[in-house]
N, C-alpha and C positions, 0 to 999 in steps of 0.2 A: 383856238377852238376849244369848246367845252369838253369835259370828260363825261361820258355817258355811263350811268350806273349799270353795273354788269354782274352777272352770276356765272360762275364756272360750274358745270355739271360734271363732277368728278373730283373727289377729295384726295385720294391716295394713289391713284394710278399714275403711270409715267406721263401720259399725255396730259391728264388733268393738271399735274404739277408743272409740266412744261408751260401750260397755259397760265397758271398762277405766276410762274416765274416771269413770263413775258408781260403780264399785266402790272407787275410791280411798279414800273415807271412809265407806263404807256401814256402818251399825251392825249389820246382820244377816248380811252375806256378806263373806268375806275372800278376795281374789284370791291363789291359791296356784300357779296354772299357766296357761299359754296353749297352745292347740293351733293349729298353723299348717301352712303348706305345707312340703314336704320341704326346700326351699332355705333356709328360716329355722330349721329344726330345730337345736337346740344353742345358738342365740343366746340372749342375755338380752334381755328385753323392751325395755330401753332402747336397744338397737341397731337396732330396727326403725324406719324413717322414720315420723314423726308426721304425720298427714294433716289433723287438725282445726284450726280457726281459733284456738282457745284454746291457750295455752301448755301443753305437756305437763305434767300434774300429777306429784306425787311418787309415782309408781307403785312398787310393790315390785319388786325385782330378781329376777323369777321367770323360770324357763326356758321356752323354747318347745319343745313336743313335736311330733313328726311325726304328723299326723293319719292318714297312710297306713300307719304302722308297725303290724305285727302285735302289738306290745307296748303299744300306746297305752292300752287299757283297763286292763291290769295296772299300767301306770305310774300311772294315775289312782287306782287302788285302793291302791297303795303310799303315795300321798300323802294317803290318807283323804279324797279328794274326795267331797263329798256332793251338790253342785249343779253343773250345767253350763248355761251360757248359750250357745246355739247361734246364731252369726251367720254362717252358712255359705251358700254356693250350694246349690241344691236337690240337685244330684247328689252332693255330698259328704255333705250331711245325710242322704240316703237310707241310707247305709251306717252312719254312726257314731252317729246319735241312738238308734236301736233297740238297738244294742249297749251303749251306756252305760246305758240304762234297764233292760235285762235284767240288768245288773251291779248294779242297785240305786241308781244315781246318778240323781237327779231332773233331768230335762231340761226347760228352758224355752226354746222355740225361736222365733226370728224367721224361720227358713227356711220355704219354702213347701211342702216335700215332704209333711209330715204334717198339713197343715191340712185339717180336715174329715174325717179318717179316723175310722172307727168306733172308739170307746173312747179317743180322744185329744181332750181339750177344746180348742176354738177359742174364745177368750174376749176380750171387751172388758168389763172388770170392772163398769162402770156400766150395762151392758146385760144381760149374761147370766151373771152371777157364779155362778148356781145350776148351770150346766153343769159346774162343777168337780167335781161329785159323780161324774163318770165317770173322774176322775183315778186312775191306777194300778189300773184294774179289769181290763183285758184286754191292753193293750200295754205295761204297765210305766208308771212315773211320767214321762209326757211331757205337756206342755201347750204350745199354740201361741198366739202373737199373730197378729193378722190382717194383711192387706195394709195398707200405710201409708196408701193413699189412701182406704180404707174408713172410717178413724177419724173424720175431720172431717165426713163425710157421716152416718155411722151414729149418732154420739152425739147430735147435735141431733134427728135423727129419733126416736130412742128416747124423748126427752122428750115427744114428741107422739103416742105410741102410743095414748093414750086417745081420740084423735080418729079412730082406725081408718084407718090409711094404706092407700090403694088403689093409687096409682101414684106412681112417682118417676122424674123425669128429672134426671140429673146430668151436668154437664160439669166436668172437672178441668183445672187448670193445675199441673203437677207439677215440682218442683225438679230441678236437675241431680244433686244428691246422691242422689236416689232410684235413679239408675243406676250409682252407684259413684264412687270418687275420681278415676278417670281422666277422666270427663266434667267433674268439678268443676275440674280443672286444665287443661282443653282451652280454648285461647284462642278458637278459632272458636265453640265452644258458648257461652262467656260473652258473645260478641258477637252472639249470636242466630243464628249459622249452625249449625243442627243439624236433625236429623230429629225432628220433633215427635211422630211416631207411637210408640206403646208397644204392640207386638203382644201380644195375650192379656190385657192389663191390665183392660179393661172386663169381660171374661168372669169374671175372678177376683173383681173387686169385687162383681159381681152375685151370684155364687154364695155368697160369704162373707157378704154382707148377709142373704140369706135364711136362712143357717145361724145366724148369731148372733141373729137375730130369731125363730128357730124354737123349738119346744118339745121338751123332753127326755122320751123314752120309754125308760126303763132307761138304756142307754148309747147309744141311737140318737137322733139329732136329726131331728125332723120339720120340714123347712124351712117358713118362712113363705110365704104366698101374696100376693105384691105384684107388680104389673106394673112392670117396670124398663126404662129406656132410659138406657144409660151410655155416655159418651164420655170418653176419656182422652187427654191430650196433654202433651208435655214443653215447658217454657219455659226461657228463659235467666235463671234465678234459682238461686242456690246452694242455699238451704234454704227449706222451707216449701211445703206442698201446699195449694192453695186449691180449693174446690169451689163450684159454682154449682148450686143445687138448686131445682126446682119440684116440688111434691108435692100430690096431691089426697087428700081424706079423705071418709069416709062421713058424718062428723058436721060440722056447720058450725063455722067457726073465726072468731075475731076477733083483731085485733092484740093487744089486752089479754090475752086468754086464752093466746095463743101465748107472749108474753113472760113471762107468769107461769109457764107450764110450763117454759120454758127456765131461769128463775131458780130454780125449785123442784127441778130435777133434781139428785139427790144420789147419792153412792156409798152402798152398803150400810154399815151402822154399823161392822162389823168392818174394812172396807177403809179407812175414814177413818184408822185407826191406822197405815197403811202409810207409810213414809218418802217414797215417790214419789207418793203421792196428792196432787194439788193441792188448794188450799183449796176450790175448786168445780170441777166438771167443765167447765162452760161459763162463758165470760166474754162478756157482751153489749156490743157497741159499735154506734154508729150506722152507721159505714162502716169496712170493713177497710182498714188501711194495712199492706201486706205487709212493709215495713221495720220499722215501729214495733211491730207486734203479733206478732212471731215468738215472743218469749219471754214467755209468760203463766203465772202460777201460779193463775189463776182469779179473782184480785182486782186484781192489778197487773201492769204490764209493766216490763221492764228492757231497756236497750240495752247493759248491761255484765254479762252472765250469768256465773255461777260454777258451771257444771254439775257439777264434781267436789265441790262443797260444798253447793250448794242443789239438792236432788233434785226439788223441786216445780216449779221454773222450767222452762218449756217443755212442761209436761205437760197444760195446759188447752187446750180447744178454744175458739177465738174465733168468735163468731157475729155477723154484721152484715147490713146491707142487707135487713132483714126487711120483706116487703111482702105484703099481702093482695091477691090477684089477683081473686078473687070469693069467694062464700060458702064454697066448699069447696076453694079452691086457695090455696096459700101459696108464696112464693119466699123464699130466703135464700142467703147466702153463708157459708162457714165455712172456717177456716184453722187449720192446726196444724203444729208442727215435725216434719217427717217422720222425721228420724233420732233424735229424742228420743221424743216421744209415739208416733209411728208405728212405731218400731223398738225401740231399746235400752231406752228408759224404759218403754214399754208392756210389753215382755217382762219387765223387772225387776219391774214392778207385779204381774205374774202370780205370780212367785216369792214376793213379799211376801204376796200373798193366800193362797198355799199355806201360808205360815208362820202367819198369824193365824187361819186356819181349821183348822189342825191337819192338813193334808194331808201335810206333811213335818215331822219333829221339829225 
């Protein structure tokens, strides 16, 4: 399969650099350019400070283009860019994503601005892959990944939909990296001196859960009807979002049936061919260890990840602490790597889905 010329929108942020890291050896996409802030324009990529804990991989010596420049779209077309991965703040994404899509460049976005917009798929592939049918119908070729906190809650719940979910209460403990590299390198924050509140996060998670669990009517998503109670907080951990979920069902549940449903949960057949799809969407453990269970490929864990070479590691959701509260009520905890599965890796999986399903050539 050919490698499609690709631009990453985001030069120095954690998610942008995670995307660069994952593109280093990707078999389907080739990094040809990076879009960044005006002060970085004209630099080569290797001159931008590296923020990730792994050593900078052997990235191509590509130029950084000014995202605010009037010539940015034309610059991308001159480079024959076909795919853009957006790792931008919402206010910047608002302007540039639509312009790229209208120019015929397929945009796969981690930004929040276009999430849930009419005609723009918002997808977690093992939950609502069928929503990709709205891709490139009204707004141009744009698809969005979800909020990073939603993923560890939504994927296990999706495995349990046959029991007819009625209510969900979720409390999150979200890593510093979810707020950007500045907080990751803040000494006070790492020592637990931080504001734990995340304004607007609970509302976003709730809205997006109902959207991805919803049904598609043409290009319109009819949201699911589930009673939700969501609480989100920041904790002093570099990476990894953990959620604590209690949910009630219309159908009775047993521990055996729940564990069987988790184990049986699979990607659609086509998506299993994607380089970023883990061996299994969910990996079940008795109790979650936030240090040891951060990097999962669905069957194994590693403490020495190689994310520029192994695209599956860090992409699975870990589920543990599964308990039956009563006949209709279940609690569990789930954990995922927020800048991999919840951000760069999840967005890349959308682009891979677009390839295998023929949404982009």
